[in-house]
C-alpha positions as MATLAB code, in Angstrom:
seq = 'MKIRGKRPFVLSRSSYPSIGRFSGVWTGDVRSDWEQLRYSIPAVLQFSLFGVPLVGADICGFEGNTTEELCVRWMQLGAFYPFMRNHNDKPNAPQEPYIFGKKAQAAMRSALNLRYSLLPFLYTLFHHAHTSADTVARPLFMEFPADSNSQTIDRQFLWGSSLLISPVLEQGAVELAAYLPPGTWYSLHNGQPFYSKGQYLLLPAPLDTINVHVREGHIIPQQEPALTTTASRRNPFFLTVALSAGGWAWGDLFWDDGDSLDTFEMENHCYIVFIAGQSQVVSDPLRLNGALDGLVLGGLQVFGVPSPPLYVLANGDKVRDFTYRSDTKVLTVTSLALPMSKVFTVQWLL';
ca = [
     110.761  147.677  146.263;
     111.843  144.521  148.193;
     112.227  146.243  151.420;
     108.957  148.378  151.342;
     106.946  145.758  149.392;
     105.515  148.849  147.518;
     105.866  150.564  144.138;
     109.005  152.412  143.737;
     109.244  155.631  141.700;
     112.334  155.764  139.358;
     113.028  158.638  137.036;
     115.882  158.472  134.524;
     117.324  160.360  131.583;
     119.522  157.523  130.461;
     117.635  154.667  128.803;
     118.096  151.182  127.435;
     115.850  148.493  126.002;
     112.793  147.760  128.384;
     113.450  150.821  130.491;
     109.617  151.700  130.214;
     108.767  148.719  132.262;
     110.867  150.007  135.096;
     111.303  153.799  135.094;
     109.858  156.995  133.968;
     111.895  159.248  131.646;
     112.275  162.924  131.139;
     113.275  164.495  127.855;
     116.578  166.158  129.118;
     117.530  169.810  129.747;
     115.364  171.592  127.402;
     115.523  175.454  126.898;
     112.840  177.869  128.040;
     111.797  178.908  124.548;
     108.794  178.423  122.249;
     110.766  176.146  119.915;
     111.540  173.613  122.749;
     107.775  173.773  123.793;
     106.904  172.616  120.260;
     109.603  170.039  120.076;
     108.499  168.451  123.270;
     105.563  166.900  121.648;
     107.315  164.689  119.171;
     109.751  163.942  121.740;
     107.065  162.584  124.130;
     105.449  160.676  121.284;
     108.779  159.040  120.317;
     109.219  157.692  123.756;
     105.707  156.355  123.806;
     106.459  154.520  120.372;
     109.737  153.171  122.005;
     107.671  151.532  124.739;
     108.224  154.303  127.482;
     104.770  155.425  128.450;
     105.586  157.594  131.567;
     107.384  160.443  129.970;
     107.500  164.344  129.994;
     109.617  167.342  129.445;
     110.557  170.024  131.886;
     107.615  172.271  131.971;
     108.513  175.954  131.398;
     112.021  174.824  130.257;
     115.100  173.977  132.217;
     117.854  176.196  130.831;
     117.311  180.022  130.735;
     114.487  182.186  131.970;
     110.862  181.514  131.030;
     108.311  184.262  130.504;
     104.770  184.337  132.023;
     103.048  183.454  128.620;
     105.441  180.661  127.804;
     105.059  179.155  131.222;
     101.239  179.158  131.118;
     101.063  177.744  127.625;
     103.716  175.044  128.807;
     101.694  174.269  131.934;
      98.718  173.674  129.773;
     100.523  171.320  127.554;
     102.431  169.662  130.443;
      99.025  168.993  131.997;
      98.857  166.326  129.248;
     102.307  164.935  129.429;
     102.030  161.458  130.843;
     104.693  162.562  133.463;
     104.174  166.060  134.518;
     106.816  168.042  136.164;
     107.743  171.888  136.306;
     111.478  171.813  136.685;
     114.462  174.353  136.075;
     118.045  174.854  136.787;
     119.158  176.574  140.076;
     120.800  179.775  138.559;
     117.477  180.629  136.541;
     114.614  182.695  137.423;
     111.880  180.832  139.607;
     108.872  179.383  137.555;
     106.675  178.122  140.034;
     102.916  179.156  139.361;
     102.732  181.356  142.447;
     105.556  183.599  141.002;
     103.324  185.007  138.130;
     100.249  187.217  138.043;
      96.675  186.268  139.025;
      95.507  185.688  135.488;
      98.430  183.381  134.889;
      98.086  181.612  138.201;
      94.184  180.997  137.380;
      95.138  179.693  134.072;
      97.774  177.188  135.448;
      95.340  176.171  138.258;
      92.785  175.451  135.658;
      95.108  173.241  133.681;
      96.206  171.376  136.928;
      92.617  170.835  137.965;
      91.727  169.455  134.666;
      94.557  166.973  134.876;
      93.531  165.897  138.400;
      90.004  165.433  137.325;
      91.289  163.192  134.526;
      93.599  160.970  136.655;
      91.188  157.957  136.792;
      91.257  158.038  132.950;
      94.957  158.476  132.835;
      95.553  155.715  135.375;
      93.475  153.472  133.314;
      95.470  154.255  130.238;
      98.697  153.273  132.167;
      96.972  150.003  133.076;
      96.491  149.309  129.349;
      99.988  150.350  128.644;
     101.250  147.824  131.447;
      99.089  144.895  130.301;
      98.985  145.309  126.525;
     101.669  147.763  125.584;
      99.235  150.417  124.449;
     100.519  154.054  124.285;
      99.284  156.596  126.707;
     100.354  159.732  124.584;
      99.497  158.628  121.104;
     100.335  160.046  117.701;
      97.164  160.578  115.505;
      98.407  158.274  112.776;
      98.095  155.246  115.208;
      94.326  155.822  115.543;
      93.767  157.007  112.005;
      96.233  155.166  109.789;
      93.986  155.529  106.618;
      93.929  159.406  107.106;
      96.953  160.862  105.140;
      96.595  164.167  107.030;
      97.260  162.453  110.355;
     100.561  161.134  109.377;
     102.272  164.460  109.714;
     100.668  165.860  112.721;
     103.220  166.547  115.501;
     101.705  169.590  117.177;
      98.689  167.768  118.503;
      98.327  164.197  120.137;
      95.854  161.889  121.703;
      95.542  160.445  125.231;
      94.644  156.871  124.400;
      92.015  156.665  121.674;
      89.595  159.158  123.344;
      91.165  162.617  123.944;
      92.567  164.989  121.295;
      94.912  167.593  122.868;
      95.529  170.702  120.729;
      97.901  173.197  122.549;
      98.885  176.798  121.699;
     102.567  176.615  120.610;
     103.195  180.113  119.244;
     103.783  183.348  121.294;
     100.886  185.793  121.319;
      98.321  183.356  119.735;
      94.802  183.577  120.974;
      93.302  181.173  118.406;
      94.400  177.952  116.995;
      94.131  175.894  113.697;
      93.562  172.384  114.951;
      93.250  169.359  112.875;
      90.145  167.220  113.800;
      90.380  163.692  112.100;
      87.211  162.347  110.405;
      84.251  161.940  112.839;
      82.478  163.848  115.516;
      84.493  165.515  118.299;
      83.107  167.278  121.355;
      84.789  170.036  123.198;
      85.712  168.677  126.608;
      85.013  172.026  128.193;
      81.331  172.518  127.150;
      80.345  169.639  124.826;
      79.984  171.553  121.605;
      80.087  169.093  118.776;
      82.355  169.483  115.700;
      81.590  167.241  112.825;
      84.798  166.817  110.892;
      85.459  165.377  107.404;
      89.239  165.351  108.373;
      89.931  169.066  108.401;
      91.517  171.970  110.160;
      89.252  174.300  112.273;
      90.081  177.724  113.784;
      89.427  177.507  117.602;
      89.394  180.208  120.000;
      92.452  179.785  122.530;
      92.708  182.646  124.950;
      95.367  182.415  127.575;
      93.240  180.452  130.067;
      92.271  177.759  127.479;
      93.750  174.645  126.142;
      91.591  172.980  123.449;
      90.671  169.236  124.284;
      88.065  167.337  122.476;
      86.390  163.877  123.292;
      86.027  161.488  120.451;
      82.525  160.210  119.716;
      81.783  156.716  121.170;
      83.986  157.028  124.215;
      83.258  157.495  127.900;
      85.909  159.238  130.114;
      85.920  158.367  133.866;
      86.776  161.522  136.116;
      87.034  162.548  139.578;
      86.404  165.890  141.315;
      89.824  167.393  141.697;
      91.505  168.037  145.028;
      94.934  169.628  146.222;
      96.632  166.104  146.229;
      96.176  162.989  144.342;
      95.518  161.116  147.621;
      92.643  163.473  148.426;
      91.284  163.400  144.813;
      90.953  159.606  144.981;
      88.493  159.975  147.769;
      86.222  162.313  145.708;
      83.100  161.533  143.822;
      83.488  160.305  140.263;
      81.680  161.685  137.308;
      81.492  160.448  133.663;
      81.923  162.422  130.479;
      79.804  160.378  127.823;
      80.447  161.330  124.085;
      77.736  159.588  122.105;
      78.388  158.449  118.557;
      75.946  159.316  115.771;
      74.212  155.994  116.679;
      73.798  156.988  120.382;
      76.393  154.654  121.765;
      79.708  154.890  123.704;
      82.083  152.836  125.802;
      84.770  153.376  128.448;
      86.504  151.569  131.270;
      88.002  152.197  134.679;
      90.976  150.464  136.472;
      91.325  150.948  140.148;
      93.530  149.736  142.866;
      95.149  151.052  145.942;
      97.832  152.833  143.842;
     100.834  151.451  145.708;
     100.742  147.717  145.971;
     102.776  145.538  143.611;
     101.450  143.372  140.940;
      97.766  144.194  141.485;
      96.792  143.142  137.994;
      98.659  140.051  138.055;
      97.433  139.102  141.545;
      93.863  140.070  140.667;
      93.819  142.578  143.432;
      92.078  145.473  141.631;
      88.779  146.798  140.454;
      87.780  146.890  136.768;
      84.474  148.558  135.572;
      83.106  148.912  132.047;
      80.633  151.590  131.053;
      78.347  151.166  128.235;
      76.045  153.878  126.726;
      73.203  152.989  124.346;
      69.470  153.421  123.991;
      69.387  156.470  125.926;
      71.018  155.052  129.033;
      74.431  154.527  130.738;
      75.084  151.293  132.549;
      78.253  150.251  134.605;
      79.406  146.613  134.646;
      81.899  145.742  137.420;
      83.753  142.940  136.094;
      86.126  142.694  139.022;
      86.003  144.119  142.574;
      88.413  143.928  145.439;
      86.988  146.554  147.836;
      89.106  149.431  146.562;
      86.136  151.361  145.378;
      84.071  150.687  148.454;
      82.636  154.163  149.761;
      83.253  155.984  146.394;
      80.317  157.065  144.507;
      79.330  158.396  141.060;
      78.264  161.965  141.858;
      77.172  162.882  138.188;
      77.611  162.662  134.556;
      77.403  164.704  131.211;
      76.283  163.313  128.102;
      77.348  164.908  124.953;
      75.189  164.540  121.796;
      71.834  163.939  123.337;
      69.408  164.946  120.470;
      66.581  166.521  122.287;
      65.545  167.643  125.894;
      64.842  164.608  128.162;
      61.375  164.410  129.602;
      62.828  163.048  132.737;
      66.041  161.186  133.945;
      66.129  157.936  136.124;
      69.001  156.732  138.331;
      68.493  152.994  139.201;
      64.900  153.481  138.528;
      64.326  156.622  140.636;
      63.554  159.955  139.072;
      66.321  162.477  139.299;
      65.477  166.157  139.958;
      68.898  167.741  139.411;
      69.572  167.607  135.638;
      69.854  170.262  132.938;
      69.927  170.281  129.133;
      71.339  172.749  126.876;
      69.739  172.853  123.410;
      72.502  174.772  121.680;
      75.257  172.107  122.478;
      72.945  169.072  123.142;
      74.439  168.430  126.413;
      72.587  166.625  129.365;
      74.143  167.086  132.709;
      73.065  165.099  135.664;
      74.249  166.087  139.190;
      73.606  165.340  142.825;
      73.917  161.437  142.385;
      75.435  159.151  145.015;
      75.517  155.873  143.243;
      78.066  153.292  144.620;
      80.991  152.753  142.100;
      81.116  149.071  143.444;
      77.691  148.329  142.344;
      75.886  148.013  138.953;
      74.177  151.369  138.148;
      71.990  152.654  135.344;
      71.315  156.200  134.447;
      68.584  156.660  131.810;
      66.901  159.620  130.006;
      63.689  159.378  128.282;
      63.289  161.536  125.169;
];
């Protein structure tokens, strides 16, 4: 770190108080079986509670030979470990995605692309972990302390306060009984709303699907995925806006060069707040340093729009490329090119 003047990457299995400030951790030599897949969730959540936000298990298992189905399901769950790594022991069968059949490869590619699209959101979560000791992977009881059902959930978890991840953890399963805490939750895949009183719902979960839901009142910053994180960082942004019953939502984005030291402490970063309300989304750049120059908002999807918009405006100009689905109440706006480093407004007239 002193020689390069840039961030190091340290990964450790041994730990000590405050290791989460300096190092990522993996959960040790897990077996390639379904039991270890299930146990990896409470293991990751425990490290999060210990103040170690960058943590993950060896995807597909380290000891023994995995199977195609197990590896697909583990890649789907692993896409939501804060630290994601497929890793196994040298004597065991290879488990890289290209080893398996085309359907398995497609399912794994879909999970990886979903993670890459969410990297701006994940990076922002790590910013909050760094500055205020927030958790990245979060047990449900931390967000819903008054909900007794959430106290015992260890097969699902949250990213921050916004995303609920409900993976398949049983061999041969093609549906999933997922617990949704009280409130409105939208499927991240298609915006379908679920109005929960704090209950289990039976959700379809074919091999190519991991169920992820967005909590009402939140805005998720995303980017179009590419083959590397470096390439992804140059792609257009898009927002997923999950409106509350009152029609509002909030989100934020922390952005820097990804490599320099102490960018928050030195105020060498960008920080943008997104606010939705009164049928519009507005960005508010609270700090800029040039890191977002040349990057644009390419589109957004708004969940929970009650009726078809008559028209959509972007910074006061009419937008041609938008669609509305009456069955899911999702408004999708594409073909935008709004500079991320400037204030923008996207408005829909009902």
